[in-house]
N, C-alpha and C positions, 0 to 999 in steps of 0.2 A: 963597534957601538951599535945598539939596536935603533931601528927607525922610530921616529916619534909617532905615537898613536894618533890616528886621525879621528876627528869627531864623527859621530854617527849622524846621518841625515834622517830626519823624521818627517814623514809625510803627514801633514795636518789637513783635516777636512775643513773646507771653507764654509760649510753650513753650520756645523755644531762647534767648530774650533777645537776639537779634541784630536789626538793622534788617530789615524785611521783604524788602528787596532782596537780602539776603545769606543768607536762610534756606536756600537750596539748597546753600550751602557749610557749613552747620552739621551737627552730629552727628545731629539728629533730623528730617530733612526730611520723612520719611514721616508723622511725627506733626504737623508744621506744615502739611501740605497742606490739611486741612479748614479750618483757621483762615484760611489764605491765600485759599482759594476764597470764604469768607464775607466777609472784611474787606478784602482787597486783590486783587480779581479783575483789575484793570488791569495789575498787575505781572507776573503769570504767566498770559497768555491760554491757554497750552497746558493748564494745569491745569483751566481752565474748560471747555475742549473735552472733556477726559477725563471730567470730572464730568457733562457733558451726555450723553456716550456711555454712561455707566453708568446703572443704574437709580437712581431717587431713594431707594429704600429702602437701598441700599448706602451712599450718602453719609450718610444720617441715622444708620445704624449706626456708621459710622466716626466721626462727630461724637460720638456717645454714648460710644464706647469711649475717646475721648480726653478725656472729661468736658467737652466743649463742645457744648452743645445750644442750640437757639433758644429753647426753653421751659425756663427754669431750674427751675421748680417741677414738672417732669415726673417722675413716679415711675419711669419706665422706665429712666432713667439710673442710678438708685441700685440697681436690681435686677440690672443687668448685672454679671457676675462680673469681679472686678478681677484683672488679671494681676500676677504677681510682679514687683516693680520691681527693675531691675538698676542697681547703682550705676555711674555714669559719672564718669570723671575728666575734667579739662579736655582738650580736643582730641578728645572723643568716644570715648576708650578705655574699655573695660569693665573694671571692677575685679573680679578673681576672688576668690572666697571662699577663705580659707586653709584648708588641711587641718589638722586637729588632730593634730599629730605632734611628737614630741620627737626631735631629731637630735643625736647625739653624735659629735664629731669630735676626733681627736688630731692636734695639730700639733707637729712637732719644731722646736726652735730651738737654735742653737749645737751641733748634731750630737748632743747627749745630753740636753738638757733638754726636757721635754714640757709641753704645755699641753692640757688637755682642755676642749673648747668644748661647751657645752650650749645648744641653741637650741630654742625652742618651748614652754618650760614655761609661759610667760604665757598661751598659748592655752587652758590648762586651768584658768585662774583662780588660778595660783600667783603670789604676789608674788616678783619676782626678787630683791629685796634680802634678804628673809627666807630665800629658798632659798640664796643665796650664803653667808649666815652659817651656815646648817645644814651645807652642804657643806664649808665651811672648818673647822668644828668636828669633823665626823665624820672627815674625812680628814687633819686636822692640817696643812692647807696654806693658802695664800692663795687667796681666791676673790673675784672682783669682777664687777660688772655693767658691761658695756661696750657701746658701739654697734658692731655688726658692719659688714661692707662693704655690706650692703643697708639700712643705716640702721635696723635693728631691734636691740633690746636682746638680749644674750646673756650667758651666764655663762662667764667664763674661770676655770678651776681649775688651779692649778699642780700639776704632777705627772701621772704616768700612772695614772689611775684608770678607765681605759677600760671595763673589764668589771665592776668592783665597783660602779660608779655606778648600774647598772640596778636591782639589788636595792634600793639605798638609795632611789631615786626611787619605786619601786612600794610600798615599805613606808611611806615618809614621806607620800606623797600618793596615797591610794587612788583618786583620780579619774583618775589617769594609768594606763591599762591597759598591760600589757607589750607588747601587739600594736601600740601606737602609738609605740613607741620604736625608733629606727633608728640604725645605725652608718654612718659613711662610711669605707669601707676601700678604698684604692686608687682613690679617685674614684667609687666605686659605693655606692649606698645599699643596705644589707643589714639585714633585720629582726633585732632583738635576740633575739627569742624562738626 
């Protein structure tokens, strides 16, 4: 009888979490290089040649900057300044930090009925459900929180309250400066101030 086949052991990169053979296709290959030189030199012989061509000090600095050092108790790794981490989405895309701004847009439906859309109040720490209730009471209209086309919550207020809403927002929520409020008119973003 034949021996039972054994499973293959795959070496995974702790930086990009891909198998070591596929690190070059991942989003952080530059960060993976020091680890690959140290743990899988046979997979990427070109990297080993590059590392031999550079000074030994540069490679050790690169190892310390990615928090991988041969001596874990070394105090030099902790004293190195940490870079600001950028959030990465799947596929290596970089997530941009959202600007804190309130965008007000008027949409006409059925040729005469208007809906005023308020986006971005949540970036200032305002609860959208409370804001929609206050807007509905102030302007005596229906107001609701809905998901917009970009999958973000926004407030839809029935009626044309395009210019009156700026004063109400700045009075009700003092954290929202008037300079951070913008209108969308004819497809262009115009400051409200």
